[in-house]
Structures are given as C-alpha cells and as structure tokens.
C-alpha positions as CSV (number, residue, x, y, z in Angstrom):
1,X,111.6,73.3,80.9
2,X,107.9,74.1,81.3
3,X,106.5,75.9,78.2
4,X,104.3,78.5,79.8
5,X,102.0,80.5,77.6
6,X,104.1,83.7,77.8
7,X,107.1,81.9,76.2
8,X,105.0,81.1,73.1
9,X,103.3,84.5,72.9
10,X,103.3,85.2,69.1
11,X,104.6,88.7,69.7
12,X,107.9,87.5,71.2
13,X,108.3,83.9,70.3
14,X,110.8,84.6,67.5
15,X,113.0,86.4,70.1
16,X,112.8,83.3,72.4
17,X,113.6,81.0,69.5
18,X,116.6,83.1,68.5
19,X,117.9,83.1,72.1
20,X,117.3,79.3,72.5
21,X,114.8,79.9,75.3
22,X,112.1,78.0,73.3
23,X,112.8,74.9,71.3
24,X,111.2,75.0,67.8
25,X,110.0,71.3,68.0
26,X,108.4,71.9,71.4
27,X,106.7,75.1,70.0
28,X,105.3,73.1,67.0
29,X,104.0,70.4,69.3
30,X,102.3,73.0,71.5
31,X,100.7,74.7,68.5
32,X,99.5,71.4,67.2
33,X,97.8,70.6,70.5
34,X,95.7,73.8,70.4
35,X,92.0,73.2,69.9
36,X,90.4,74.1,66.6
37,X,88.3,77.2,67.2
38,X,87.2,77.8,63.6
39,X,83.5,77.0,64.5
40,X,83.5,79.9,67.0
41,X,83.9,82.7,64.4
42,X,81.2,85.2,63.6
43,X,81.0,87.8,60.8
44,X,81.6,91.5,61.8
45,X,80.0,94.4,60.0
46,X,82.6,97.2,59.8
47,X,81.7,100.8,59.3
48,X,84.4,102.8,57.7
49,X,84.4,106.6,58.0
50,X,86.4,108.9,55.7
51,X,86.3,111.6,58.3
52,X,89.6,111.2,60.2
53,X,89.4,114.6,61.9
54,X,86.4,114.1,64.2
55,X,88.1,115.6,67.2
56,X,89.0,118.8,65.3
57,X,85.3,119.5,64.4
58,X,84.4,119.6,68.1
59,X,86.9,122.4,68.7
60,X,85.5,124.7,65.9
C-alpha cells in the first residue's frame, strides 16, 4: 500500500488508523522521515483588536 500524503493528513489520520487504512508503524516511519524545518520559522507580530463589531459600525 502506498502511503500518499492525503492518508497521513493530520486532520483525518486518526480515522484512517481506526479503520485500518493506515498502519501506525508506517505512519511513525513517515513522520520520522520528514525534514526538520525548525530553522525556517520567523516571528510574527500579532495585532489584537478588542473591537469585534467592525462590520456593524459601517452600517450606522
């Protein structure tokens, strides 16, 4: 069985494990083979606004 990316998609992999579509050992092997991308991270400045009703102000 070829382990295509969609079979190991983190959003549905538990369902595939439960149904036996994906083997847990093969999944762990695939995860271990992924490259380390930690060096590619960059900080993000997040601006948080307390004003949740921005759309309502435009209607006034």
